[in-house]
Backbone as CSV, one residue per row, in Angstrom:
resi,resn,N_x,N_y,N_z,CA_x,CA_y,CA_z,C_x,C_y,C_z
1,MET,112.991,58.174,87.234,113.772,58.046,86.026,112.856,58.156,84.814
2,GLY,113.457,58.489,83.701,112.692,58.661,82.474,112.369,57.354,81.787
3,ASN,111.633,57.483,80.756,111.242,56.324,79.951,112.433,55.895,79.092
4,ILE,112.883,54.673,79.252,114.026,54.173,78.481,113.495,53.472,77.243
5,ARG,113.947,53.930,76.076,113.488,53.359,74.818,114.614,52.576,74.168
6,PRO,114.381,51.334,73.785,115.439,50.498,73.203,115.703,50.757,71.723
7,GLU,114.898,51.586,71.061,115.037,51.769,69.619,116.427,52.247,69.174
8,PRO,117.009,53.264,69.837,118.318,53.716,69.353,119.391,52.619,69.373
9,ALA,119.438,51.836,70.418,120.432,50.762,70.481,120.162,49.724,69.404
10,PHE,118.900,49.400,69.184,118.537,48.441,68.145,118.933,48.996,66.778
11,GLY,118.724,50.278,66.570,119.072,50.890,65.291,120.564,50.834,65.027
12,LEU,121.376,51.096,66.032,122.829,51.036,65.846,123.285,49.617,65.540
13,GLU,122.660,48.665,66.187,122.997,47.260,65.923,122.652,46.900,64.481
14,ARG,121.543,47.411,63.993,121.145,47.145,62.608,122.124,47.783,61.628
15,PHE,122.639,48.965,61.943,123.623,49.607,61.069,124.900,48.779,60.995
16,ASP,125.266,48.158,62.092,126.454,47.305,62.089,126.257,46.081,61.193
17,GLN,125.035,45.567,61.146,124.750,44.361,60.369,124.610,44.656,58.882
18,ASN,123.840,45.682,58.526,123.600,46.005,57.122,123.313,47.497,57.011
19,ARG,124.307,48.254,56.653,124.183,49.715,56.638,123.181,50.222,55.616
20,VAL,123.158,49.621,54.446,122.268,50.106,53.384,120.800,49.892,53.771
21,GLU,120.483,48.710,54.237,119.103,48.418,54.625,118.690,49.256,55.828
22,ALA,119.554,49.386,56.810,119.242,50.178,57.999,119.056,51.650,57.636
23,ALA,119.873,52.154,56.733,119.739,53.555,56.309,118.411,53.770,55.593
24,GLY,118.026,52.815,54.751,116.741,52.917,54.061,115.573,52.895,55.031
25,ASP,115.647,52.009,56.018,114.588,51.940,57.032,114.527,53.218,57.854
26,PHE,115.693,53.765,58.199,115.749,55.017,58.963,115.118,56.155,58.161
27,ARG,115.454,56.231,56.881,114.905,57.276,56.010,113.386,57.137,55.902
28,TYR,112.921,55.908,55.715,111.482,55.665,55.606,110.760,56.102,56.885
29,GLU,111.286,55.712,58.043,110.650,56.062,59.314,110.680,57.569,59.550
30,THR,111.766,58.221,59.159,111.870,59.671,59.311,110.829,60.379,58.456
31,LEU,110.729,59.975,57.184,109.757,60.599,56.291,108.325,60.302,56.731
32,LYS,108.085,59.115,57.268,106.765,58.765,57.769,106.403,59.676,58.942
33,GLY,107.362,59.924,59.824,107.122,60.814,60.960,106.859,62.240,60.528
34,ILE,107.582,62.694,59.518,107.370,64.047,59.008,105.987,64.158,58.385
35,ASP,105.569,63.120,57.682,104.252,63.117,57.051,103.133,63.068,58.080
36,GLU,103.318,62.325,59.153,102.271,62.153,60.159,102.167,63.331,61.118
37,SER,103.247,64.058,61.345,103.223,65.123,62.356,102.215,66.243,62.043
38,PRO,102.071,66.714,60.790,101.062,67.765,60.561,99.633,67.280,60.792
39,ARG,99.393,65.998,60.659,98.041,65.459,60.850,97.573,65.604,62.288
40,GLN,98.493,65.748,63.207,98.118,65.918,64.611,97.430,67.269,64.838
41,PHE,97.690,68.223,63.974,97.171,69.573,64.164,95.896,69.845,63.380
42,PHE,95.517,68.934,62.491,94.314,69.166,61.663,93.242,68.170,61.950
């Protein structure tokens, strides 16, 4: 079986609790990943 990651379920639970804060955290993590990905190649 594959690697099971709990992050998606945790993220959905956070959206249920506070959508604005969860959306901001999601955006921050997405932009952080986009910023870090080119560094892997240089």
